[in-house]
matplotlib code that plots the C-alpha trace (Angstrom):
import matplotlib.pyplot as plt

x = [-57.1, -58.2, -59.7, -57.3, -59.2, -56.1, -54.6, -53.4, -54.6, -51.3, -51.1, -54.7, -53.8, -50.7, -52.7, -55.4, -52.7, -51.5, -54.9, -55.6, -52.2, -53.2, -56.5, -55.0, -52.7, -55.6, -53.9, -56.1, -58.8, -62.5, -63.1, -59.9, -60.7, -64.1, -62.4, -59.8, -62.4, -64.5, -61.3, -60.5, -63.9, -63.6, -60.2, -61.6, -64.5, -62.1, -59.8, -62.8, -64.1, -60.7, -60.5, -64.0, -62.9, -59.9, -62.0, -64.4, -61.3, -60.1, -63.4, -63.0, -59.8, -59.2, -59.5, -57.2, -59.7, -60.1, -63.4, -63.9, -64.9, -65.6, -62.5, -62.8, -60.2, -59.5, -58.9, -56.7, -58.2]
y = [40.9, 44.5, 46.5, 49.0, 51.6, 53.3, 50.0, 50.3, 48.0, 46.2, 45.6, 44.2, 42.0, 40.7, 40.0, 38.2, 36.0, 35.0, 34.1, 32.1, 30.3, 29.4, 28.1, 26.0, 24.3, 22.8, 22.6, 25.3, 24.4, 24.9, 27.9, 29.6, 28.7, 30.4, 33.5, 33.6, 33.1, 36.1, 38.3, 37.2, 38.3, 41.7, 42.1, 41.0, 43.5, 46.2, 45.4, 45.4, 48.8, 50.2, 49.0, 50.4, 53.8, 53.8, 52.7, 55.7, 58.0, 56.5, 56.7, 60.5, 61.8, 65.6, 66.9, 69.7, 72.3, 71.1, 69.2, 65.6, 62.9, 59.2, 57.0, 54.3, 51.8, 51.9, 48.3, 47.7, 45.8]
z = [43.7, 44.1, 41.3, 39.8, 37.9, 36.7, 35.4, 31.8, 29.1, 29.0, 32.8, 32.7, 29.8, 31.6, 34.8, 32.7, 31.0, 34.5, 35.6, 32.5, 32.9, 36.6, 35.4, 32.5, 34.9, 36.6, 40.1, 41.6, 44.1, 43.0, 45.2, 43.9, 40.4, 40.7, 42.2, 39.5, 36.8, 38.2, 38.4, 34.8, 33.5, 35.3, 33.5, 30.3, 30.5, 31.5, 28.5, 26.2, 27.5, 27.0, 23.4, 22.7, 24.1, 21.8, 18.8, 19.4, 19.5, 16.2, 14.6, 14.2, 12.9, 12.4, 8.8, 7.7, 8.5, 12.0, 11.6, 12.4, 10.2, 10.8, 10.3, 7.6, 6.4, 2.7, 1.4, -1.6, -4.5]

ax = plt.figure().add_subplot(projection="3d")
ax.plot(x, y, z, "-o")
ax.set_aspect("equal")
plt.show()
């Protein structure tokens, strides 16, 4: 499986789920299992990085005056 740098988060998750499904079946030869595991780890890291990027974007929201401020979640009591 080739690395797709422009792959969306959703596409990477679908591919990761397919890999997990194949590995859970247990009918994959050892060498193929190792390759799938390595590809799954790459996809997992890619998804994690994309989530971190989105989190950084969400950390700062625009105020009415155009300045940025950290994003905090208000919990109800």
